[in-house]
C-alpha positions in Angstrom: 7.2 -4.8 -2.5 3.8 -6.5 -2.7 0.5 -5.1 -1.3 0.7 -8.3 1.4 4.3 -7.2 2.2 3.1 -3.5 2.7 -0.2 -4.8 4.8 2.0 -6.9 7.1 4.2 -4.0 7.7 1.8 -1.5 8.6 -1.0 -3.4 10.2 0.3 -3.3 13.7 1.2 0.3 13.3 -2.5 1.5 12.5 -4.8 2.3 15.3 -6.4 -1.2 16.5 -9.8 0.4 17.0 -10.3 0.2 13.1 -11.7 -2.9 11.8 -9.8 -4.8 9.2 -11.6 -3.5 6.4 -10.8 0.0 7.6 -7.1 -0.9 7.9 -7.1 -2.1 4.5 -8.9 1.1 3.0 -6.5 3.1 5.1 -3.3 1.2 3.5 -4.8 1.6 0.0 -5.6 5.4 0.4 -1.8 5.8 1.6 -0.6 4.1 -1.3 -2.7 6.2 -3.6 -1.4 9.3 -2.1 2.1 8.3 -2.6 1.5 7.2 -6.2 -0.2 10.4 -6.8 2.6 12.3 -5.3 5.2 10.6 -7.6 6.9 8.8 -4.8 6.0 5.3 -5.6 4.9 3.5 -8.6 3.2 0.2 -9.4 5.1 -2.4 -11.4 1.9 -4.9 -12.0 2.6 -7.2 -14.7 -0.5 -9.2 -14.6 -3.8 -9.5 -12.8 -4.4 -8.1 -9.6 -0.8 -8.5 -8.0 0.8 -5.2 -7.2 4.5 -4.7 -7.0 4.9 -1.3 -5.4 8.6 0.4 -6.0 10.2 3.7 -5.3 9.6 6.1 -7.9 12.4 8.4 -6.6 16.1 7.9 -7.9 
């Protein structure tokens, strides 16, 4: 799942009082938290394209 896919999925769930930048940061923080917990991993092949997948089998 790409970062854009994740953004679209979570955008309407986040509080609308947040600015666009705050929403983007909150999603990024959540992805970082999941990555550090070993629940997801990034399979980036090149550049800034992120492809997040479950790390749990």
